[in-house]
Each structure stands twice: as C-alpha cells, then as structure tokens.
KOLGURO-301282 format. One record per residue: residue number from 1; residue in one letter; z, x, y of N, C-alpha, C in turn. Coordinates in Angstrom, 2 decimals, always signed. Layout:
// KOLGURO-301282
REC seq type     n.w     n.u     n.v    ca.w    ca.u    ca.v     c.w     c.u     c.v
REC NUM    A       Z       X       Y       Z       X       Y       Z       X       Y
...
***
This chain:
// KOLGURO-301282
REC seq type     n.w     n.u     n.v    ca.w    ca.u    ca.v     c.w     c.u     c.v
REC   1    M  -25.68  -32.19  +21.36  -24.89  -30.99  +21.07  -23.46  -31.14  +21.60
REC   2    N  -23.36  -31.62  +22.88  -22.03  -31.79  +23.44  -21.25  -32.87  +22.72
REC   3    G  -22.00  -33.96  +22.32  -21.34  -35.02  +21.58  -20.80  -34.55  +20.26
REC   4    N  -21.57  -33.70  +19.55  -21.10  -33.16  +18.27  -19.89  -32.27  +18.47
REC   5    A  -19.95  -31.41  +19.50  -18.82  -30.51  +19.77  -17.58  -31.31  +20.11
REC   6    F  -17.76  -32.38  +20.90  -16.61  -33.20  +21.26  -16.03  -33.90  +20.04
REC   7    S  -16.89  -34.34  +19.13  -16.42  -35.00  +17.92  -15.66  -34.03  +17.02
REC   8    L  -16.18  -32.81  +16.90  -15.48  -31.80  +16.10  -14.14  -31.45  +16.72
REC   9    S  -14.09  -31.39  +18.05  -12.82  -31.11  +18.72  -11.82  -32.22  +18.47
REC  10    Q  -12.29  -33.45  +18.53  -11.39  -34.58  +18.23  -10.91  -34.55  +16.80
REC  11    L  -11.82  -34.21  +15.88  -11.45  -34.13  +14.47  -10.40  -33.05  +14.25
REC  12    G  -10.57  -31.87  +14.90   -9.59  -30.81  +14.77   -8.23  -31.21  +15.29
REC  13    T   -8.23  -31.90  +16.44   -6.96  -32.37  +17.00   -6.30  -33.39  +16.08
REC  14    L   -7.10  -34.27  +15.49   -6.57  -35.27  +14.57   -5.96  -34.62  +13.34
REC  15    I   -6.63  -33.60  +12.80   -6.11  -32.91  +11.61   -4.82  -32.19  +11.95
REC  16    R   -4.79  -31.48  +13.08   -3.58  -30.74  +13.46   -2.41  -31.65  +13.78
REC  17    G   -2.71  -32.89  +14.16   -1.62  -33.82  +14.46   -1.18  -34.65  +13.28
REC  18    S   -1.82  -34.48  +12.11   -1.46  -35.28  +10.94   -0.17  -34.79  +10.32
REC  19    A   +0.47  -35.68   +9.55   +1.75  -35.34   +8.90   +1.55  -34.25   +7.85
REC  20    V   +0.41  -34.26   +7.15   +0.16  -33.25   +6.12   +0.07  -31.87   +6.74
REC  21    Y   -0.69  -31.77   +7.84   -0.85  -30.48   +8.51   +0.48  -30.00   +9.08
REC  22    R   +1.24  -30.93   +9.69   +2.52  -30.53  +10.29   +3.55  -30.17   +9.25
REC  23    S   +3.41  -30.69   +8.01   +4.35  -30.30   +6.95   +4.09  -28.88   +6.47
REC  24    I   +2.85  -28.39   +6.66   +2.51  -27.02   +6.24   +2.67  -26.06   +7.41
REC  25    V   +2.13  -26.42   +8.56   +2.19  -25.59   +9.76   +3.16  -26.25  +10.73
REC  26    R   +4.25  -25.57  +11.03   +5.34  -26.21  +11.76   +5.15  -26.20  +13.28
REC  27    H   +4.25  -25.38  +13.80   +4.06  -25.38  +15.25   +3.19  -26.56  +15.66
REC  28    G   +3.21  -26.91  +16.92   +2.48  -28.06  +17.40   +1.00  -27.81  +17.57
REC  29    A   +0.30  -28.86  +17.98   -1.14  -28.78  +18.15   -1.54  -28.49  +19.59
REC  30    A   -0.59  -28.57  +20.52   -0.91  -28.36  +21.93   -1.26  -26.89  +22.19
REC  31    D   -2.17  -26.69  +23.15   -2.61  -25.33  +23.48   -1.67  -24.76  +24.54
REC  32    T   -0.49  -24.33  +24.12   +0.50  -23.77  +25.03   +0.88  -22.38  +24.57
REC  33    N   +1.53  -21.62  +25.47   +1.97  -20.27  +25.11   +3.00  -20.31  +23.98
REC  34    R   +3.84  -21.33  +23.98   +4.85  -21.44  +22.93   +4.19  -21.61  +21.56
REC  35    N   +3.19  -22.49  +21.49   +2.52  -22.70  +20.21   +1.71  -21.49  +19.79
REC  36    R   +1.12  -20.79  +20.75   +0.40  -19.55  +20.41   +1.36  -18.53  +19.81
REC  37    S   +2.57  -18.44  +20.35   +3.56  -17.53  +19.80   +4.01  -17.96  +18.41
REC  38    L   +4.19  -19.28  +18.22   +4.62  -19.78  +16.92   +3.57  -19.54  +15.84
REC  39    V   +2.29  -19.54  +16.23   +1.23  -19.21  +15.26   +1.47  -17.83  +14.66
REC  40    I   +1.92  -16.89  +15.49   +2.20  -15.53  +15.01   +3.50  -15.50  +14.23
REC  41    F   +4.54  -16.10  +14.78   +5.87  -16.00  +14.18   +5.93  -16.62  +12.80
REC  42    E   +5.18  -17.71  +12.58   +5.30  -18.47  +11.34   +4.23  -18.14  +10.32
REC  43    N   +3.43  -17.11  +10.59   +2.39  -16.70   +9.65   +2.78  -15.37   +9.04
REC  44    L   +2.85  -15.33   +7.71   +3.30  -14.13   +7.01   +2.40  -12.94   +7.31
REC  45    F   +1.09  -13.16   +7.38   +0.15  -12.06   +7.53   +0.03  -11.62   +8.99
REC  46    L   +0.17  -12.56   +9.92   +0.09  -12.20  +11.33   +1.41  -11.68  +11.87
REC  47    H   +2.51  -11.95  +11.18   +3.83  -11.61  +11.69   +4.13  -10.12  +11.62
REC  48    V   +3.29   -9.35  +10.94   +3.55   -7.92  +10.84   +3.32   -7.23  +12.17
REC  49    H   +2.63   -7.89  +13.10   +2.40   -7.33  +14.42   +3.09   -8.20  +15.46
REC  50    P   +3.55   -7.63  +16.56   +4.16   -8.43  +17.62   +3.14   -9.37  +18.26
REC  51    V   +3.65  -10.35  +19.00   +2.76  -11.25  +19.72   +1.97  -10.49  +20.77
REC  52    K   +2.62   -9.53  +21.42   +1.97   -8.71  +22.43   +2.13   -7.23  +22.05
REC  53    V   +1.09   -6.47  +22.26   +1.13   -5.03  +22.00   +0.57   -4.31  +23.21
REC  54    R   +0.98   -3.06  +23.37   +0.43   -2.26  +24.47   -1.00   -1.86  +24.14
REC  55    E   -1.82   -1.86  +25.15   -3.24   -1.58  +24.94   -3.46   -0.18  +24.37
REC  56    K   -2.63   +0.78  +24.78   -2.83   +2.15  +24.33   -2.56   +2.32  +22.84
REC  57    T   -1.72   +1.42  +22.26   -1.44   +1.54  +20.83   -2.63   +1.15  +19.97
REC  58    L   -3.63   +0.50  +20.57   -4.82   +0.11  +19.82   -5.88   +1.20  +19.81
REC  59    K   -5.66   +2.26  +20.56   -6.64   +3.34  +20.61   -6.64   +4.14  +19.31
REC  60    F   -7.79   +4.63  +18.94   -7.91   +5.41  +17.71   -7.06   +6.67  +17.77
REC  61    S   -7.01   +7.32  +18.92   -6.27   +8.57  +19.05   -4.76   +8.38  +19.01
REC  62    H   -4.30   +7.13  +19.08   -2.86   +6.88  +19.06   -2.29   +7.11  +17.67
REC  63    T   -2.96   +6.61  +16.64   -2.48   +6.76  +15.26   -3.56   +7.22  +14.30
REC  64    Y   -4.81   +7.32  +14.78   -5.96   +7.66  +13.93   -6.13   +6.65  +12.77
REC  65    W   -5.46   +5.50  +12.89   -5.56   +4.41  +11.90   -5.21   +4.87  +10.49
REC  66    L   -4.40   +5.90  +10.37   -4.10   +6.47   +9.05   -3.27   +5.51   +8.21
REC  67    G   -2.33   +4.80   +8.85   -1.55   +3.83   +8.09   -2.42   +2.69   +7.58
REC  68    G   -3.32   +2.19   +8.43   -4.21   +1.13   +8.00   -5.17   +1.57   +6.91
REC  69    I   -5.66   +2.81   +7.00   -6.55   +3.34   +5.96   -5.81   +3.41   +4.63
REC  70    T   -4.56   +3.85   +4.66   -3.77   +3.95   +3.43   -3.53   +2.58   +2.81
REC  71    V   -3.19   +1.59   +3.65   -2.97   +0.24   +3.14   -4.27   -0.35   +2.59
REC  72    S   -5.39   -0.09   +3.26   -6.69   -0.59   +2.78   -7.02   +0.00   +1.42
REC  73    A   -6.74   +1.30   +1.24   -6.96   +1.92   -0.07   -6.07   +1.28   -1.12
REC  74    M   -4.84   +0.93   -0.75   -3.94   +0.26   -1.70   -4.49   -1.09   -2.13
REC  75    V   -5.07   -1.84   -1.19   -5.65   -3.14   -1.52   -6.82   -2.97   -2.49
REC  76    V   -7.65   -1.96   -2.26   -8.77   -1.69   -3.17   -8.24   -1.31   -4.55
REC  77    L   -7.18   -0.53   -4.59   -6.58   -0.12   -5.86   -6.04   -1.33   -6.63
REC  78    I   -5.39   -2.24   -5.94   -4.86   -3.42   -6.62   -6.00   -4.28   -7.18
REC  79    A   -7.04   -4.48   -6.38   -8.16   -5.32   -6.81   -8.89   -4.70   -8.00
REC  80    T   -9.23   -3.42   -7.90   -9.95   -2.76   -9.00   -9.04   -2.57  -10.21
REC  81    G   -7.74   -2.35   -9.97   -6.82   -2.20  -11.09   -6.70   -3.46  -11.92
REC  82    I   -6.68   -4.62  -11.26   -6.63   -5.89  -11.99   -7.88   -6.07  -12.82
REC  83    L   -9.04   -5.72  -12.26  -10.29   -5.83  -13.02  -10.28   -4.90  -14.23
REC  84    L   -9.77   -3.70  -14.06   -9.74   -2.74  -15.18   -8.77   -3.18  -16.26
REC  85    M   -7.71   -3.89  -15.89   -6.74   -4.34  -16.88   -7.34   -5.33  -17.87
REC  86    F   -8.40   -6.03  -17.48   -9.05   -6.96  -18.40   -9.72   -6.24  -19.57
REC  87    Y   -9.99   -4.94  -19.41  -10.73   -4.20  -20.43   -9.90   -3.06  -21.03
REC  88    Y   -8.59   -3.08  -20.85   -7.79   -1.94  -21.26   -6.63   -2.39  -22.14
REC  89    H   -6.37   -1.61  -23.19   -5.22   -1.83  -24.07   -4.38   -0.55  -24.09
REC  90    P   -3.08   -0.62  -23.75   -2.25   +0.59  -23.73   -1.76   +0.97  -25.13
REC  91    S   -2.70   +1.29  -26.00   -2.35   +1.67  -27.37   -3.26   +2.80  -27.82
REC  92    V   -2.79   +3.52  -28.80   -3.54   +4.67  -29.36   -4.19   +4.22  -30.67
REC  93    P   -5.49   +4.49  -30.89   -6.45   +5.19  -30.00   -7.30   +4.24  -29.18
REC  94    Q   -6.88   +2.96  -29.08   -7.72   +1.97  -28.41   -7.93   +2.28  -26.93
REC  95    A   -6.96   +2.93  -26.30   -7.08   +3.24  -24.88   -8.31   +4.10  -24.60
REC  96    Y   -8.53   +5.11  -25.44   -9.70   +5.97  -25.25  -10.99   +5.20  -25.52
REC  97    R  -10.98   +4.33  -26.52  -12.17   +3.53  -26.82  -12.50   +2.60  -25.64
REC  98    D  -11.46   +2.06  -25.01  -11.69   +1.19  -23.86  -12.34   +1.97  -22.72
REC  99    M  -11.93   +3.22  -22.52  -12.54   +4.03  -21.49  -14.02   +4.28  -21.79
REC 100    K  -14.33   +4.49  -23.06  -15.73   +4.69  -23.45  -16.54   +3.42  -23.24
REC 101    E  -15.94   +2.26  -23.55  -16.65   +1.01  -23.33  -16.87   +0.74  -21.85
REC 102    L  -15.90   +1.08  -21.03  -16.08   +0.92  -19.59  -17.24   +1.77  -19.08
REC 103    K  -17.43   +2.92  -19.72  -18.48   +3.83  -19.26  -19.86   +3.43  -19.78
REC 104    F  -19.92   +2.94  -21.01  -21.23   +2.75  -21.64  -21.58   +1.28  -21.92
REC 105    V  -20.59   +0.38  -21.93  -20.85   -1.00  -22.36  -20.65   -2.01  -21.24
REC 106    V  -19.52   -1.95  -20.55  -19.17   -2.95  -19.54  -20.08   -2.80  -18.32
REC 107    D  -20.60   -3.92  -17.84  -21.42   -3.90  -16.63  -20.59   -3.42  -15.43
REC 108    N  -21.12   -2.43  -14.73  -20.46   -1.85  -13.54  -19.09   -1.25  -13.88
REC 109    G  -18.84   -0.95  -15.15  -17.55   -0.38  -15.53  -17.31   +0.98  -14.89
REC 110    V  -18.33   +1.81  -14.86  -18.20   +3.13  -14.24  -17.92   +2.99  -12.75
REC 111    F  -18.59   +2.02  -12.12  -18.39   +1.80  -10.68  -16.94   +1.39  -10.40
REC 112    Y  -16.41   +0.45  -11.17  -15.04   -0.01  -10.95  -14.03   +1.11  -11.18
REC 113    R  -14.25   +1.88  -12.22  -13.30   +2.96  -12.51  -13.36   +4.04  -11.45
REC 114    N  -14.56   +4.42  -11.03  -14.68   +5.44  -10.00  -14.17   +4.95   -8.65
REC 115    L  -14.40   +3.67   -8.36  -13.86   +3.11   -7.12  -12.34   +3.15   -7.13
REC 116    H  -11.75   +2.85   -8.28  -10.30   +2.93   -8.42   -9.82   +4.37   -8.25
REC 117    R  -10.53   +5.29   -8.85  -10.11   +6.71   -8.77  -10.23   +7.26   -7.36
REC 118    W  -11.34   +6.99   -6.69  -11.53   +7.52   -5.34  -10.62   +6.83   -4.33
REC 119    A  -10.32   +5.55   -4.55   -9.36   +4.88   -3.68   -7.97   +5.49   -3.84
REC 120    A   -7.63   +5.91   -5.06   -6.35   +6.58   -5.28   -6.30   +7.91   -4.53
REC 121    H   -7.39   +8.68   -4.59   -7.44   +9.94   -3.84   -7.30   +9.69   -2.34
REC 122    L   -8.01   +8.65   -1.85   -7.94   +8.34   -0.42   -6.54   +7.89   -0.02
REC 123    M   -5.87   +7.15   -0.89   -4.53   +6.68   -0.56   -3.54   +7.84   -0.46
REC 124    V   -3.63   +8.79   -1.38   -2.74   +9.96   -1.34   -3.02  +10.78   -0.08
REC 125    L   -4.31  +11.03   +0.19   -4.67  +11.80   +1.37   -4.25  +11.08   +2.65
REC 126    G   -4.51   +9.78   +2.72   -4.14   +9.02   +3.90   -2.63   +9.00   +4.13
REC 127    A   -1.85   +8.85   +3.04   -0.40   +8.84   +3.18   +0.13  +10.18   +3.67
REC 128    M   -0.43  +11.27   +3.17   +0.03  +12.60   +3.60   -0.35  +12.86   +5.06
REC 129    L   -1.56  +12.49   +5.44   -1.97  +12.67   +6.84   -1.17  +11.76   +7.76
REC 130    H   -0.85  +10.57   +7.30   -0.03   +9.65   +8.09   +1.36  +10.23   +8.32
REC 131    M   +1.96  +10.81   +7.28   +3.26  +11.44   +7.44   +3.18  +12.63   +8.39
REC 132    A   +2.10  +13.41   +8.29   +1.93  +14.55   +9.20   +1.78  +14.08  +10.64
REC 133    R   +1.03  +12.98  +10.84   +0.85  +12.45  +12.19   +2.19  +12.00  +12.77
REC 134    V   +2.98  +11.29  +11.97   +4.29  +10.83  +12.43   +5.18  +12.02  +12.77
REC 135    F   +5.11  +13.07  +11.96   +5.95  +14.25  +12.19   +5.56  +14.96  +13.49
REC 136    Y   +4.27  +15.20  +13.68   +3.84  +15.95  +14.86   +3.91  +15.12  +16.13
REC 137    H   +3.91  +13.80  +16.01   +4.14  +12.95  +17.17   +5.61  +12.66  +17.40
REC 138    R   +6.46  +13.23  +16.56   +7.92  +13.09  +16.66   +8.35  +11.62  +16.65
REC 139    A   +7.65  +10.84  +15.82   +7.97   +9.42  +15.70   +9.10   +9.16  +14.71
REC 140    Y   +9.74  +10.20  +14.21  +10.84  +10.06  +13.28  +12.19  +10.06  +13.99
REC 141    R  +12.19  +10.27  +15.29  +13.44  +10.36  +16.03  +14.08   +8.99  +16.21
REC 142    P  +15.40   +8.93  +16.51  +16.08   +7.65  +16.68  +15.33   +6.74  +17.66
REC 143    P  +15.24   +5.44  +17.34  +15.91   +4.72  +16.23  +15.06   +4.61  +14.97
REC 144    R  +14.10   +5.51  +14.77  +13.14   +5.37  +13.69  +13.46   +6.25  +12.47
REC 145    Q  +14.65   +6.86  +12.44  +14.94   +7.79  +11.36  +15.01   +7.10  +10.00
REC 146    F  +15.51   +5.84   +9.97  +15.56   +5.11   +8.70  +14.15   +4.85   +8.17
REC 147    N  +13.24   +4.48   +9.07  +11.88   +4.20   +8.64  +11.17   +5.47   +8.18
REC 148    W  +11.57   +6.61   +8.72  +11.02   +7.89   +8.25  +11.41   +8.11   +6.79
REC 149    V  +12.66   +7.81   +6.46  +13.11   +7.95   +5.06  +12.33   +7.00   +4.16
REC 150    I  +12.12   +5.76   +4.61  +11.32   +4.81   +3.84   +9.91   +5.35   +3.63
REC 151    G   +9.33   +5.98   +4.66   +8.00   +6.56   +4.53   +7.96   +7.69   +3.51
REC 152    V   +9.00   +8.51   +3.48   +9.05   +9.60   +2.49   +9.11   +9.03   +1.08
REC 153    V   +9.91   +7.98   +0.89   +9.99   +7.34   -0.43   +8.65   +6.72   -0.80
REC 154    L   +7.96   +6.11   +0.16   +6.64   +5.55   -0.10   +5.65   +6.62   -0.53
REC 155    L   +5.72   +7.80   +0.10   +4.85   +8.90   -0.30   +5.14   +9.33   -1.74
REC 156    L   +6.42   +9.41   -2.11   +6.78   +9.78   -3.48   +6.29   +8.74   -4.48
REC 157    V   +6.42   +7.46   -4.14   +5.94   +6.40   -5.03   +4.42   +6.49   -5.17
REC 158    T   +3.72   +6.80   -4.09   +2.27   +6.95   -4.14   +1.87   +8.08   -5.07
REC 159    L   +2.57   +9.21   -4.98   +2.28  +10.34   -5.87   +2.58   +9.99   -7.32
REC 160    L   +3.67   +9.25   -7.55   +4.00   +8.84   -8.91   +2.96   +7.88   -9.47
REC 161    L   +2.41   +7.03   -8.62   +1.35   +6.13   -9.07   +0.14   +6.92   -9.55
REC 162    S   -0.23   +7.95   -8.79   -1.36   +8.78   -9.21   -1.05   +9.51  -10.51
REC 163    Y   +0.18   +9.98  -10.64   +0.53  +10.75  -11.83   +0.62   +9.86  -13.07
REC 164    T   +1.19   +8.67  -12.94   +1.31   +7.80  -14.11   -0.05   +7.26  -14.55
REC 165    G   -0.98   +7.13  -13.61   -2.32   +6.71  -14.00   -3.11   +7.80  -14.69
REC 166    Y   -2.61   +9.03  -14.63   -3.31  +10.16  -15.21   -3.41  +10.08  -16.72
REC 167    L   -2.39   +9.50  -17.37   -2.35   +9.47  -18.83   -3.16   +8.33  -19.43
REC 168    L   -3.44   +7.31  -18.65   -4.00   +6.08  -19.21   -5.34   +6.25  -19.92
REC 169    P   -6.25   +7.13  -19.50   -7.51   +7.28  -20.26   -7.31   +7.85  -21.67
REC 170    W   -6.19   +8.51  -21.91   -5.86   +9.08  -23.22   -6.95  +10.02  -23.75
REC 171    D   -7.43  +10.88  -22.85   -8.36  +11.93  -23.27   -7.64  +13.26  -23.22
REC 172    Q   -8.36  +14.34  -23.48   -7.73  +15.66  -23.52   -7.18  +16.06  -22.16
REC 173    L   -7.92  +15.77  -21.10   -7.45  +16.10  -19.76   -6.15  +15.39  -19.44
REC 174    A   -6.08  +14.09  -19.79   -4.87  +13.33  -19.53   -3.71  +13.84  -20.38
REC 175    F   -3.98  +14.08  -21.66   -2.92  +14.49  -22.58   -2.27  +15.80  -22.12
REC 176    W   -3.10  +16.81  -21.85   -2.53  +18.11  -21.49   -2.02  +18.13  -20.05
REC 177    G   -2.62  +17.33  -19.18   -2.10  +17.25  -17.82   -0.69  +16.68  -17.78
REC 178    V   -0.46  +15.62  -18.54   +0.88  +15.03  -18.60   +1.84  +15.95  -19.34
REC 179    S   +1.36  +16.64  -20.36   +2.22  +17.59  -21.08   +2.72  +18.69  -20.15
REC 180    V   +1.82  +19.26  -19.36   +2.22  +20.32  -18.43   +3.16  +19.76  -17.36
REC 181    G   +2.83  +18.59  -16.82   +3.66  +18.02  -15.76   +5.07  +17.70  -16.22
REC 182    T   +5.19  +17.09  -17.37   +6.53  +16.74  -17.86   +7.31  +17.98  -18.29
REC 183    N   +6.63  +19.01  -18.78   +7.32  +20.26  -19.10   +7.84  +20.94  -17.83
REC 184    M   +7.09  +20.82  -16.75   +7.57  +21.35  -15.47   +8.79  +20.57  -15.00
REC 185    A   +8.75  +19.24  -15.15   +9.89  +18.43  -14.75  +11.13  +18.77  -15.57
REC 186    K  +10.93  +19.15  -16.83  +12.06  +19.46  -17.71  +12.84  +20.67  -17.21
REC 187    E  +12.20  +21.55  -16.46  +12.86  +22.75  -15.98  +13.78  +22.51  -14.79
REC 188    A  +13.78  +21.28  -14.26  +14.70  +20.97  -13.17  +16.14  +21.02  -13.69
REC 189    P  +17.06  +21.51  -12.89  +18.44  +21.64  -13.37  +19.08  +20.28  -13.63
REC 190    I  +19.82  +20.21  -14.73  +20.66  +19.07  -15.12  +19.82  +17.83  -15.43
REC 191    L  +19.08  +17.29  -14.45  +18.37  +16.03  -14.64  +16.99  +16.19  -15.26
REC 192    G  +16.51  +17.42  -15.38  +15.16  +17.64  -15.88  +14.92  +17.10  -17.28
REC 193    P  +15.69  +17.53  -18.29  +15.46  +17.01  -19.66  +15.60  +15.50  -19.79
REC 194    P  +16.65  +14.86  -19.19  +16.70  +13.38  -19.30  +15.51  +12.69  -18.66
REC 195    I  +15.02  +13.21  -17.53  +13.87  +12.58  -16.87  +12.63  +12.68  -17.76
REC 196    R  +12.43  +13.84  -18.37  +11.27  +14.00  -19.25  +11.36  +13.06  -20.45
REC 197    F  +12.54  +12.96  -21.03  +12.73  +12.08  -22.18  +12.50  +10.62  -21.78
REC 198    L  +12.97  +10.26  -20.59  +12.81   +8.89  -20.12  +11.33   +8.56  -19.87
REC 199    L  +10.59   +9.51  -19.31   +9.17   +9.27  -19.04   +8.35   +9.15  -20.32
REC 200    L   +8.63  +10.03  -21.26   +7.82  +10.09  -22.48   +8.31   +9.14  -23.56
REC 201    G   +9.54   +8.66  -23.45  +10.08   +7.83  -24.53  +10.30   +8.64  -25.79
REC 202    G  +10.53   +9.92  -25.64  +10.71  +10.83  -26.76  +10.56  +12.26  -26.28
REC 203    N  +10.25  +13.15  -27.22  +10.13  +14.57  -26.88   +8.69  +15.06  -26.82
REC 204    I   +7.73  +14.20  -27.15   +6.33  +14.59  -27.14   +5.51  +13.49  -26.46
REC 205    V   +4.29  +13.83  -26.07   +3.37  +12.85  -25.49   +2.77  +12.05  -26.63
REC 206    S   +3.22  +10.80  -26.76   +2.78   +9.96  -27.86   +2.49   +8.56  -27.34
REC 207    E   +2.36   +7.60  -28.26   +2.09   +6.23  -27.86   +3.22   +5.65  -27.03
REC 208    N   +4.44   +6.10  -27.27   +5.56   +5.65  -26.44   +5.35   +6.05  -24.98
REC 209    A   +4.88   +7.27  -24.77   +4.62   +7.74  -23.41   +3.51   +6.93  -22.76
REC 210    L   +2.46   +6.63  -23.51   +1.35   +5.85  -22.97   +1.83   +4.48  -22.51
REC 211    L   +2.65   +3.82  -23.32   +3.14   +2.49  -22.96   +4.04   +2.55  -21.73
REC 212    R   +4.89   +3.57  -21.66   +5.79   +3.68  -20.51   +5.03   +3.99  -19.24
REC 213    F   +4.05   +4.88  -19.33   +3.24   +5.19  -18.15   +2.45   +3.96  -17.71
REC 214    Y   +2.00   +3.16  -18.65   +1.26   +1.95  -18.31   +2.15   +0.96  -17.57
REC 215    V   +3.37   +0.74  -18.06   +4.29   -0.19  -17.41   +4.66   +0.32  -16.01
REC 216    L   +4.92   +1.62  -15.92   +5.24   +2.20  -14.61   +4.07   +2.04  -13.65
REC 217    H   +2.86   +2.34  -14.13   +1.69   +2.36  -13.26   +1.26   +0.96  -12.83
REC 218    C   +1.42   -0.02  -13.70   +0.88   -1.35  -13.43   +1.92   -2.36  -12.97
REC 219    V   +3.22   -2.08  -13.16   +4.24   -3.08  -12.83   +5.31   -2.52  -11.90
REC 220    L   +6.09   -1.57  -12.38   +7.28   -1.14  -11.64   +6.94   -0.43  -10.34
REC 221    L   +6.05   +0.56  -10.39   +5.72   +1.31   -9.18   +4.96   +0.46   -8.15
REC 222    P   +3.96   -0.36   -8.56   +3.32   -1.22   -7.56   +4.29   -2.21   -6.90
REC 223    A   +5.20   -2.79   -7.68   +6.18   -3.71   -7.11   +7.08   -2.99   -6.11
REC 224    S   +7.50   -1.77   -6.47   +8.32   -0.99   -5.55   +7.55   -0.63   -4.29
REC 225    L   +6.27   -0.27   -4.45   +5.44   +0.10   -3.31   +5.27   -1.06   -2.35
REC 226    I   +4.98   -2.25   -2.86   +4.76   -3.41   -2.00   +6.06   -3.80   -1.28
REC 227    G   +7.18   -3.75   -2.00   +8.46   -4.07   -1.38   +8.82   -3.09   -0.28
REC 228    L   +8.69   -1.80   -0.56   +9.00   -0.78   +0.45   +8.04   -0.84   +1.63
REC 229    L   +6.78   -1.16   +1.35   +5.80   -1.27   +2.42   +6.14   -2.42   +3.36
REC 230    G   +6.60   -3.55   +2.78   +7.03   -4.65   +3.62   +8.18   -4.26   +4.53
REC 231    V   +9.17   -3.54   +4.00  +10.29   -3.06   +4.82   +9.79   -2.09   +5.88
REC 232    H   +8.86   -1.22   +5.49   +8.33   -0.20   +6.40   +7.64   -0.85   +7.60
REC 233    I   +6.76   -1.82   +7.34   +6.04   -2.48   +8.44   +6.99   -3.31   +9.29
REC 234    W   +7.96   -3.96   +8.64   +8.95   -4.73   +9.39   +9.76   -3.84  +10.32
REC 235    R  +10.13   -2.65   +9.85  +10.90   -1.73  +10.68  +10.06   -1.18  +11.83
REC 236    V   +8.77   -0.97  +11.61   +7.90   -0.52  +12.69   +7.94   -1.53  +13.83
REC 237    R   +7.87   -2.80  +13.48   +7.90   -3.83  +14.51   +9.26   -3.90  +15.19
REC 238    K  +10.33   -3.87  +14.40  +11.66   -3.99  +14.98  +12.02   -2.78  +15.84
REC 239    D  +11.42   -1.62  +15.55  +11.70   -0.41  +16.33  +10.82   -0.29  +17.56
REC 240    G  +10.05   -1.32  +17.87   +9.27   -1.30  +19.09   +7.80   -1.02  +18.93
REC 241    G   +7.29   -1.14  +17.72   +5.87   -0.92  +17.51   +5.55   +0.50  +17.10
REC 242    V   +4.26   +0.77  +16.96   +3.81   +2.08  +16.51   +3.98   +3.09  +17.64
REC 243    Q   +4.56   +4.24  +17.32   +4.76   +5.29  +18.31   +3.70   +6.37  +18.13
REC 244    G   +3.03   +6.68  +19.21   +1.98   +7.70  +19.18   +2.45   +9.02  +19.75
REC 245    P   +1.56   +9.77  +20.37   +1.93  +11.07  +20.95   +2.98  +10.90  +22.02
REC 246    P   +3.85  +11.92  +22.22   +4.86  +11.83  +23.27   +4.22  +11.70  +24.64
REC 247    E   +4.88  +10.96  +25.51   +4.38  +10.79  +26.87   +4.49  +12.12  +27.62
REC 248    P   +3.47  +12.49  +28.39   +3.57  +13.74  +29.17   +4.65  +13.60  +30.23
REC 249    P   +5.40  +14.66  +30.50   +6.47  +14.58  +31.51   +5.91  +14.34  +32.90
REC 250    A   +6.69  +13.65  +33.71   +6.30  +13.43  +35.10   +6.35  +14.73  +35.88
REC 251    D   +5.83  +14.69  +37.09   +5.75  +15.91  +37.90   +7.13  +16.47  +38.23
REC 252    D   +8.11  +15.57  +38.37   +9.46  +16.02  +38.75  +10.37  +16.17  +37.54
REC 253    E   +9.82  +16.13  +36.34  +10.61  +16.26  +35.12  +10.23  +17.54  +34.40
REC 254    V  +11.18  +18.07  +33.66  +10.95  +19.27  +32.85  +11.09  +18.89  +31.40
REC 255    E  +10.08  +19.15  +30.57  +10.15  +18.79  +29.17  +11.13  +19.70  +28.46
REC 256    P  +12.04  +19.15  +27.65  +13.03  +20.00  +26.95  +12.37  +20.85  +25.88
***
C-alpha cells in the first residue's frame, strides 16, 4: 500500500514538473505558500474568491447563501435551456407544436421544461431576497455603491429574462400576457411607444415578436447577465469580500 502511494506521489510530481503541465499551469510543483496562492490566482473559477477569507463570512447567517442560490439557479437555467433549444423552433405555429411534443412525445420533456420554469422562479426570488439582504445589512455603502448599481441592473435583467421567456410557448396565456405587458410599457412617457415597437417588431404580437423575444431570451440577455455577473463578483472581491450584518458597537461607542 505504501509502495503504491509512493509511486503515485512520484508520478504526480513527474507530471507537474513536465513541460506540458507547466505550459498549461504556470505555478510550480513545490508545496509552498506561494504556489498555493498561485493556484488560486491563476484559476478562473477559483479566482472569484480571495486566497483567505474571514471565518464569519462562511456562516449561513452572514449572507443566507442567497447569492449562491441565485447563481446555482442560473446554472440550472442555462443547462435546461440548452436542452430545450434542441426541441424548439421560434416560428408560428411550430413553437406551440414543439411545446406539445415536449409534453407528450419527448422523453422527460415535461421534467426539463418544469425544471427550467421552477429554476426561473427560484432565480427571481433569490435575486430579490439577495437585494433585500444587501439593503438591510447596509452593504451598499461606500466603497460598494457601484456594485449596488450593478446588482440592480442584474435584477432588471433577471426580470427581463423571465418576461421574454413568457412568450416562447406561444399559447393563449403567453399571447395575452405579453399583450398586456407591452401595452403597459407603451403608457410610459416618451419612450413607451418606441420600446413596445422595438420589443414586438411591429404594433401587434406576431411572429416578429416571437423571434425577437427568442433572441433576447436565448442570446442577448444571457450574455449580458453573465458579463454583469462577472463584474459583480469581481467587485465583491475587490471591495473586501462579502459584507454581512453591521458589527455591533463597542461598549464605549455610540451607534449613529
């Protein structure tokens, strides 16, 4: 057993010291603090968190994990959305037929669609609760005010994602829901009518609207969401990590 473990350790050291490995991973193979830090700094997925974090920031009561829950729901939405795109055509009346096939013909089609729908509900709820948590913990104060604005824009993009996905089934609920929503948007001063025309690609809910909602829902809004989310997480790190509840005042201090 020890001989096998020693051989595997030697093999790992040999691989980490090879030119191929070093061309991909730029940090060294030695077990030092510097190399441990470089593992974090040079990894795209690990770099979203600092090398060291305060223990209290890992507690559930610090953030209630609302940001992580929202991001997890987004990952589920992307995965299920890609699967649903294999069975969907953004055209009239084929879009409705595809929904019927997903329900009655495609294996696990109902499961994938419902998983996508419930993940969307969870993402909206998680984003709103996350914003409320940040507000009541006063985590929007300097130097975090810019990231608060990014968070508000992320919430708006999340709501737009839910709204643009509303039309895609092309059933009566979708048709009249989008009709009411865009008519409400039209009542906004000055910009209302142009926004409605831009969304629908005309003056009525037609195939032009379906195609535009599809492009918004599957391309433009997700790309914007991922880009803004990257900036958001980067700013959290640069601003000193996740901020939780305010610290209680000391005995000789008076809270303002």
